[in-house]
N, C-alpha and C positions, 0 to 999 in steps of 0.2 A: 504494500500500500504506500502511496506517495505521501510526502510530508504535507502537501496541499490537501489531500483527502483527509488525513488525520486532523488537520487544522479545521476543516469544515465540520467534521464530526464533533470536535471539541466545541466549536462555536454553536452548533445545534444543541448539544447537551447543555451548554451554559444558558442559552436562550430559553430552554424549556422551563427554567426556573424563574423567568421574567413573566410577570402577570400583566402583560399588555397585549392587545390584539395584534399590533404590528409584529411583536416577537413571534407569536404563533404562526403568522403568515410567512415569516422568514424561515422558521423551522420547517414548515410544510414544503417550501421551495427547496431548501437544502436537502431535505429527505428525497424529493423527487430527483434532484441531481445525483445524489449518492446512490440511489437504487437503480439509476439508469432509465427512469421513466422519461427523462428529457436530458438532452445535452446542451440545451439552450439556456444559458445562465440568465439572460435578460427575461426570457419568458418565465422561468422558474421563480424569479424574484419579483415578478409583476412590473417589469420595466419595459416590456415590449409595447410599442405604440401601434395603433391601428392606422390604416391609411387616412390621411388628412389630419391626423392628430399630431400636435407638437411633440417632439422628442423630449423626454424628461430632463435632459441636460439643458435644453433651451428654456424650458419652463423654470428650472432652478436658477439659471442665469438671469432671466427676466425678473424673477422674484427678488433676487439679490440686488439687481440694479434699482428696482422700484423702492426697496427698503432703504438703500443708501440715499436715494434722491429725497425721500421723505425726511430722513434724518438730517440731511444737509439743510433742507428748507427750514426745519424746526430749529436747528442749531444756529444758523447764520442769519436767518430772516424771520425771527420769531414774532415780530410785531407787524408784519406785513400781511395783507390779504393773500390768499393762496394764488390768485391770478398774478399778483405782482411778484410773489416768490418764483413762480414759473418763469416769468420774464427775466428776472435776475439770474436764475440758474441757467436758463437757456442761452443767454448772451455769454456768460462766463464759460459754460461748457463748450459752446461752439468755438469760442476764442482759444481755449486751451486745446481742444481737439484738433484744430486746424493749424496750430502753431508749432514752433520748433520744440517746445518743451515736451509735448506728447510724442512727437516723432522720435525724440531721444528716450523718453521714459517708457514707451510702450513695450520695450523688450525686457524691462526690469522685473524681477520676480517679487521684489519688495518695493513698497512705495517710498520714493525719496523725500516725501514731504511729511512734516509732523502733523498729527491729527488736528491740531488747532487751526490749520490753514484749509481754506476751501479747496485748494488744489489737491489736497489729500482725497477729498470726496470725488473730485473730477477724475482723478487717476483711478480710483476704485470703480467708479461708474463705467469708465471706458474699458477697464480690465474685465469687468463682468460681461459687457457687450460693447464692442468697438463699433458703435453706430450712432451717428448724431441724432438728437431728439429735437423735434419741433416744439415750440412753446405750447402748441395745442396738445401734443402728446404728454408733455410735462404737466400741464394743467389736469389732464385726465388722471395721471398717476397720483397727483396730489389731491385728487378728489373734487376738483372744480367741475360743476356741471355745465 
């Protein structure tokens, strides 16, 4: 038996003691892999996407981006209306994303800016999804109707 198989068995045994629905689902998937019912890890763990459905990695990246955006709005523009927060964030994000700083910073594994700077959040946003956001999209993320 391979070390990886032993590790999966140990993980399944450990998770059997966790009283959470997600733990039971993972144990079931691991057991399906270990018994040979499936060789598809993504399918066994419920990560397989249907046609037309977003990949789970994309969904996770979007969720991360949106969370960082809301945190930046609250931290740096707490007394502004959300529509004004969206404008401020949009201008700064587009400026950073199209400038020399992002072209240099995009390859870095760790953010070169301290957390008290707005550039820290711009870097984290673009690392999650390197795609510019319109003010309208930012407003929707911030919850402006």
